[in-house]
Every structure is written in C-alpha cells, then in structure tokens.
N, C-alpha and C positions, 0 to 999 in steps of 0.2 A: 503494500499499501505503501501512497507518496506521503511522502511526509508535508500537508497544508499546514496542517498546524505552525509544524518549525517558521514557514515563511510567513506567517498571518503575524507572529509574534516580532517576526526582524520585521519585519513592513510595522509593525505600530510601537516596536521600542526604537526604530531609528527617525517615526517622527516626532515620539516622543521627546528625547534626545535636541533635534532640530529646537522644536518650541522649546525647550526647559534653558534651552542656550541662546536661543533668539530675545526670550522673554524676561532673560534674566533679570536684564536692563529696567525691566518695570517694577523687579524686585515678585517678584513670580518666580517658586521654583518648585521640582518636584509634582507638578504636577497638576498643579497652584491654578491654574489657566485653567483648564476641566474647569473646575469648579465655578469661574468666575462668568464661565459660558453658560455656564447652565443654570446657574441663577440672573442675569444677565435675561436671559431669553422664559425664566421662568418666576418671575417677581412673586414673592408670598411663597416658593416649594420650603416644603419640609426637609427637616435633614433630614431621614431615613427614604425621601422620593429621591434626592440628590442620590446619597449611595448606590441607588436601586437604577437610577441609568447609568452610572457610572463603572458599575458592576464593583464596587469594593466594600466591606466590608461597616460596620456600621463604625468602629473605629477610626477606623484610618478614617474616617468622613470627618465626624466628628474632628479630630486634630487637626485637619485641614482648613477648613472650617475657622477653628479656634484660630486659626494661625492668619490668616485673612479680617480675620472680625478684628485682629490683633494692628493688621497690617494696615488698616481702614476701607477697605474691598466690599465688604458686605454690612450688613447689620440685620439685628436678629430683632424679632420682634415678638411679642406674644402672640398667638394666637387668644382670641375671645373666645371660639366656640368651645377651645380644649388648652387648657391652661398649661396643658406641661408641655405640649408642641411651642416652637419657636420658630415663627414662621420665617426666611432667611431675603431679602433683598440689596439688591446690588447698593451701592455708592454710585455717589457721581464720579468717583474716582475709579472707581471701576464703567461705569458707565462710557468715560472718556478714554477708556480704552479699550473697549468693546469692537469696534467698526474698527482694530488692526489685527486684535485676536479672529474674528471674522474674516474680514481679508483672508493671515495667514491660511488658516484655513480651509479658502479656498484653493489659494492656493496650491497646495498639498495638494487636495484630490486633484487639481487639474493636472500638475506636476505626474501623481501615482497614474493615472489612465491618457496619458498623453498616447494619443497612435492608436488607442481603444477606438474603436466604430461607438458609433449611440448604440447599435444593438448590443457587441460585446461590452458595454457600459450595462447596460439592460441587466444581460444576462448575468455581471456578476455581484449585483447589488441585488436581484434575487436567489442568487445562490449561497451569499452571504446572510444573507438576509435568513437562510433557512439555517446555515450552521449556525446563527446565532439561535435560531430557535432552538436545534436541539439540544445547545450545551447550558440554554438558560433552565432546565430543565434537571441539570443536576448542577448547576447554582442556587437551586430555591434548595431542593432537601438537601444537601451541603449545609445553604448558610442556614438549616431548621435543625443543625447535629444528624444529619444522616450520614454514609460513608458510603462511597463509590465501588462497588464489587467487581473484581477487573476480572 
C-alpha cells in the first residue's frame, strides 16, 4: 500500500513550518496563526469547537488560546446562556492581520495545486474529504478514551 499519510504529513509539516517562520514577526508561533484564523472566521466560538476544528486536544487548545489572549490577539467573554463557556473573539490586533494570514493561506493553496486542472483539484478535494471523514471516526473514539485495535 502506498504511504499516502506520510505525504500528507510532510505537506502539512512543510506548510506549517513556512507559516511559523513567516508569521514569527507578527508574534505568532507554533501554529497560533491557525487559532487566530478560526476565531476571526467564527467570532464568539467556544474553545472546544476551536479544538474540534483544528483536530487538537482540549489542553493544547487551552494553552494556545491562553497565550493568544496574553498577547492581545483574542478576547474571552462569558456566554450569557452558559456561564461555564467562554466565547472567543478576535481583537483589533487579530482583525488587522487576518487579511495577511488569509492571503498566505490562499497563496499556499494555489502553490500546492499549481499545474493541476480544475477537475484534478475537485478530485483531490473530494478524496481528501473522504480521508478526513474516515480518520474522524478514530479521532472521535480516541478523544473519548477508546483505543484503536491494529
């Protein structure tokens, strides 16, 4: 069987490394830009939903969000409907850099798909969506403490 996940992982790590280097001057490190983007795109989102979108555990999300709050990128507000939930909002600092972060993402996407036809791009998107759906089954189970059986 082809090692497709190695290729996907290498692509993800390369793009993450590039972004981390390029966003260092913005005081965003170790994937923090991903949180800023998701919170700018979903103002008022709760921390658990951000973790779910990024496929990270709650502890990892909590640490990243705390650092971003300390750096002034996000603001936490109490949820009037559920006091335990903290709603996450981008600050002006995040909103100011969001267009740059979005352009970088669009550029990376265009670069990765350079030379592919629109049909090939549609096919890649469709197939990767299916791969993600398959993996999400295990992700949800492992999050709940279950173990995979090899």
